[in-house]
N, C-alpha and C positions, 0 to 999 in steps of 0.2 A: 388513793381515795377509793372508798368502798361504798357501794350502794346496793340495795336489794331489789330484786325483781318485783315489779308491781303487777299483780295478776288481776285479770278481769273476769269475774264470774267463775263458773264451773268449767275447767279446762281439761283437755285431753293430755296425757303424758307429758306435761311440761317439765323441762329440765329442773333438777332439784339443786337448791343452794347455789344459785348463780351469783357470782360476784363480779362487779365492774371495777376495773383498775385503770386509772389514768396513766398513760405512758408518754404523753407529750403535751406541752402547754405553750402559752404565750404566742399564739398564732393570730393573725388578723382574721382569717376565716378558713378553716380546714375543710377540704373537700377531696373528691376524686381518689379514694384509697384503692390500691390494687397491690396484690401480693406477687412478688417475683419468685420464680422457681429457684433463683439463686440465693434465696433465703432472707429476703428483707421486704419491708412495706414501703411503697412510694405513695405520697399524697401531696396534694397541691395546697399552696397558701396563695390563692389567686390575687388578693389585693397587694401582696408583696412581690408578685411576679416571680414566684419560685416554686420548685418541687423539692420536697425533702425526702430523705431516705432514713428509715428506721429499722435497724437490725435488732432482734431480741436481745435484751440485756445491755444495749448500748444507747448512747444519746443520739438524737436525730442530727443529721448533717445535711447540708445543702447538696442536692443531687444535680439540679439545673437551675440557672437563673435566666432572666430575660425571656420568660415563657409566654409573653403576650397575654397574660391573664389566664393561663391554662386552668381549666376547672376540672371537668370529668377526665379521667384517665383510664386506660386499659392496656393490656399486653396481648400479643398473639403467640402462636406456637413457636415462632422464631425469635421471641424475646424482644420484638419491636414494640416501642411505646407509642400509643395513640393519645393525642392531646386535643381537647376541645378548647381552642383559643378564642375566648369571647371578645377580647380587645381587637384582634385582627379578623374576627368573624370567619374563621376557617377551621377545618379539621386537618391535622397534620400527623405525620408518622415519623418517629425518630428511630433509626436503626442502631445496632450495637456499636457501630463505628462513629456515631455522632452525626450522621447525615440526615437532614430533615427534608421530608417530602410533603408537599401539599396534596391532600387527597380530595378536598372539596372546599370551595370558597364561593361558588356562584351556582345559581339555579336559573336556567333560561336567561342568562345574561345579567341577572341581578344578584347582588351580594347576599349571602346568607344573613340571617338575623344575628345569631350568636350561639354557635354550637355549645351544648351544655353537658351532655353525657353520651357515652359511646360503649358499645358492646361488640365483640368480635367472636363469631362462631369458629369452631375448630377447623372448618374448611375454608376460612378466609372471608366469609361474608361479613360485612360491616353494617352496623345499624347505629344511627345517632339521632338525637333530638335537637331541634333548632327553635327554641322559644326566644323571647326577648323580655328581659326584666329591667325595671328602672329606666335609666337613660338610654338603654339599648333600643327602646321603643321609639325614641325621637329620631333615630337615623335609619329606620327600617326601609328597605327597598321592596321586600316581598310583602304581599298583602295577606299572608297566612303564616301560622306557626306550623312547623313541619316535623314529621318523623320520616327519616330517609334511610334508604338501603343502597349500599355500594357492593356490587358483585365482585368476585375474584379478578375479573378482567377490567375493573374500573368503571363499569357501567353504573349509572346512578339513577334512582327512581324515588318518587314520593310514595310512601306507604300510607300516610294519613295527613289530613289537614284539620286537626281538631279545633273547636272554638276556643277552648282553654289552652293554656301553655303546657306542652309536654316537657317532662323534666328527666327523672331517672329512667334508666333502661337496662334490662338484663335479659339473659337467655336461660332457658331451663337446662338441667343437667344433660338431658338426652338431645338437646339441640332442636327440638321440635316445636318449641313455643317461645314467643317473644312477649315480654311484659313491659308496658310503658306507663309510668306515673304521670298523672295530669294534676299539676299543682292548683290550678284554678277550680277545676271540677271536683278535686279531692277524691279522685278515684284511680283505679288501675285497669287499663285495658289489656286484654290478651289477644294474641294473634297466632294462628298456626303457621309454621314454617315448613316448606317442602324441601326436597333434596337439593333443589337449585337455590334455596334461600329466599324464595318468594313468600310474602306474607299474605294471609287470607283469613276469613272468618273472624273479623273484628268483633269483640264483645267486651262488655264491662264485667270484669271478674270481681272486683271489690268496689262497691258503689259509694261508700262513705267512710272517709278516714279522718280521724280527729287531728286537728292542726293543719299545717300546710305540708303535704307529702313532697318528698324530695327524692333521695336516692333509694335504690332497690337492689336486692340480691336474692338468689335462690340457693337452697341447699339440695343435697342429693336425693332427698325424699320429695322434693317439689314444694316445700314450704317457702314462703316469701317473707323477706325481712325488709321493712319499709321505715325509713327515717321520716318522722312526722312530729307530732307533739312529743312523743316518746319514740323509742325504737320498737315498732310493733311487728309481731310475727303472725302470719296468716297461713292457714292450710292451703293445699293446692286447689281446694274448692272455694277459697275466699273467706273462710271462717276465722275470726280472730281467736288466736290461741293464748297469747300472753303478750305483755309489754315489758320492756326493760327501761326503767326510769333512770335518767342521767341527771347530772347537775346543770346541764346545758341542753339546748335544743339540738338534736342530731341533724346532720345534713346528708350523710351517706355512710355506707358500710361495705366491708369486703371480708371474705374469709381468708385466713392465712395461717402461718406456721407450717411446719413440715407435714403435719397430718391434716391440714385444712380444717381444724376443729376450733380455731380461735376466730371470733368475729371482731374485727377492728372497726371502730365507729368514729368518724370525724364529727365533731360537734362544736361549731363556732370556733372558740379559741383553743380547743384541746382535741386530743386523740385518746380514745379509750379502747380497752379490749375485754372480751368476755370469752371464757372457755365454755364450749358446748359439747353435747354428746352426739353430735351429728356433723358430717363433713359438708363443706360447701360444694356447690356445683362447680365442676371443672369446666371452664370456658375455653381453654386452649390446650 
């Protein structure tokens, strides 16, 4: 399936002749894309309790079942897979031998709301969002929506308690900035990250996004790719550069392929890919 880029106004150096290709379909709700250094894409199909594996030129196959509704996914430098399990309301980590470790499931004795998305810095610092959507709100124990940080030694802290629900989360290519999407407020907040992984200097980088913003990723130049009404691309300063229009509403995205110049986009029942002239930020 081919679609053209929808441009908004006068833009800076937008990629030319972008084409969107559908590479997977018939999903209940595609989310959590992450590229493995072993040469394949992983993504979640949360309503069907599974994670799928898609290698270039091949059909998608089931990678893991009984995932407790795993939504957001990421990998670290050791190839360990992080899962935001909204059904079990916890953040877990799966090592390459298949051993599953619970990293977070409570805060001050109360169960988390429903971890949604996660990012891991190259030094092992972990960041995740904990909103609550739909029926998740009915069983909440915490009285806030949170953005959390887990240090390399397992220490956990709250970075923010926004009024709206935090959703997508990502880290800049240099590891010095954290970006968090807020679906209710339709904005993106930025935080400075120090050498120890602590976040500070909260500010609204992008104040108004069309649609309901969800997943987010960064490229090596600092541009941000946000799944909302369309897949929108913003400059490091928060200026809208261009949008990629799909046949479905996008949910999340991730850079992949050997050169990290393919943007994979999960969008409701399908997965799409777009070749770009810039590399994605290396997170691990």
